[in-house]
C-alpha positions in Angstrom: 24.7 -10.3 -2.6 21.0 -9.8 -1.8 18.5 -10.6 -4.5 15.3 -8.6 -4.2 12.2 -9.2 -6.3 8.7 -7.8 -6.3 5.9 -10.2 -7.0 2.1 -9.6 -7.4 0.2 -11.6 -4.8 -3.1 -13.0 -6.2 -3.9 -16.4 -4.7 -5.3 -16.8 -1.2 -2.0 -18.5 -0.1 0.1 -15.6 -1.5 -2.2 -13.0 0.1 -2.0 -14.8 3.4 1.8 -15.0 3.3 1.9 -11.2 3.4 -0.4 -10.9 6.4 2.4 -10.8 9.1 3.9 -7.7 7.4 0.6 -6.0 6.6 -0.6 -6.6 10.1 2.1 -4.2 11.3 0.3 -1.4 9.4 -3.3 -2.7 9.7 -3.2 -4.2 13.2 -7.0 -3.9 13.5 -7.6 -6.6 10.9 -7.7 -10.3 11.7 -6.1 -12.6 9.1 -9.6 -13.6 7.9 -10.8 -10.0 7.6 -7.6 -9.0 5.8 -7.9 -11.8 3.2 -11.6 -11.1 2.7 -11.0 -7.4 2.2 -8.0 -7.9 -0.2 -9.9 -10.3 -2.3 -13.0 -8.0 -2.5 -10.9 -5.0 -3.3 -9.2 -7.0 -6.1 -12.6 -8.1 -7.5 -14.4 -4.8 -7.4 -11.8 -2.0 -7.0 -8.8 -2.6 -9.2 -6.6 -3.3 -6.1 -3.2 -4.8 -6.6 -1.1 -6.4 -3.8 2.7 -6.7 -4.2 5.4 -8.0 -1.9 9.0 -7.2 -2.0 11.1 -10.3 -1.3 14.6 -10.1 -0.1 16.3 -13.5 -0.2 12.9 -15.3 -0.3 11.5 -13.4 2.7 8.7 -10.8 2.4 10.2 -7.6 3.8 7.7 -5.1 2.5 4.2 -5.0 1.1 2.1 -2.5 -0.9 -1.5 -2.4 -1.9 -2.6 0.1 -4.5 -5.4 0.7 -6.9 -5.9 2.4 -10.2 -8.2 5.4 -10.0 -9.7 8.1 -12.1 -10.9 11.3 -10.7 -11.5 14.8 -11.9 -8.9 16.2 -9.5 -6.0 13.8 -10.2 -7.0 12.3 -13.5 -5.7 8.8 -14.0 -3.5 7.8 -11.1 -2.4 5.1 -8.6 -3.6 5.5 -5.0 -1.3 3.7 -2.6 -3.7 2.3 0.1 -1.0 0.4 2.0 2.8 0.5 2.2 4.7 -1.1 5.0 8.1 -2.5 5.6 8.5 -5.1 8.4 9.8 -3.6 11.6 12.9 -5.8 11.5 13.8 -4.5 8.0 13.1 -0.8 8.2 15.7 1.8 7.2 17.3 -0.5 4.7 15.7 1.0 1.6 13.0 -1.5 1.1 10.1 1.0 1.3 11.7 3.3 -1.2 12.4 0.3 -3.5 8.8 -0.8 -3.3 7.5 2.7 -3.8 9.8 3.2 -6.9 8.3 -0.1 -8.2 4.8 1.4 -7.8 5.8 4.6 -9.6 7.2 2.6 -12.5 4.1 0.4 -12.6 2.0 3.6 -12.7 4.1 4.9 -15.6 3.9 1.6 -17.5 0.1 1.6 -17.2 -0.5 5.1 -18.4 -1.1 6.7 -15.0 -0.3 10.4 -14.5 0.8 10.3 -10.8 0.9 8.3 -7.6 -0.9 9.6 -4.5 -1.4 8.4 -0.9 -2.4 9.5 2.6 -0.8 8.8 5.9 -2.0 9.2 9.4 -1.5 12.6 11.1 0.5 11.1 13.9 2.9 9.1 11.6 5.8 11.5 11.7 8.4 9.0 10.5 6.2 8.3 7.4 5.8 12.1 6.8 9.6 12.5 6.8 10.0 9.5 4.5 7.5 10.8 1.9 8.4 14.4 2.0 12.1 14.2 2.7 13.4 10.9 1.3 11.1 10.1 -1.7 10.1 13.7 -2.6 6.3 13.5 -2.4 4.5 16.8 -2.0 1.8 17.4 0.6 -1.2 18.5 -1.4 -4.2 18.0 0.7 -5.8 16.8 3.9 -8.0 13.7 4.1 -11.1 13.8 6.2 -13.2 10.9 7.3 -16.6 10.5 9.0 -18.2 7.3 9.9 -21.8 6.9 8.7 -24.3 5.3 11.0 -25.4 1.8 10.2 -29.0 1.9 8.9 -29.8 -0.9 11.4 -28.8 1.5 14.2 -31.2 4.3 13.1 
């Protein structure tokens, strides 16, 4: 019988241990950049990083932050959610997302929100079909020029 547990990752060693799984989603980040950004987000942006362990192995990772906006009120924004490629379609992503939803409820949040890339059709099917999330908006992004380049 498998024994799954979700653990918050706080120390540098714990954060580093989740990098191989997170890299599957955030492949543009080196391990050093990933650790630096996670620690900064934890320090300044109410970011939490959790790992789902199945039999002592990290099989899925999520990073989310508590937010307050006029549009959503108090909510959790899921910044990152990834299951390792060798463990997909086994229910781990759904299990970890259910954990996030329960965490949100326990901390007085009104909802859970996230975005996913327009080309990630498997993710869209997962969120809309499997875990019953509603598509409510589009997310737009524009890079701003570095002041040193102007």
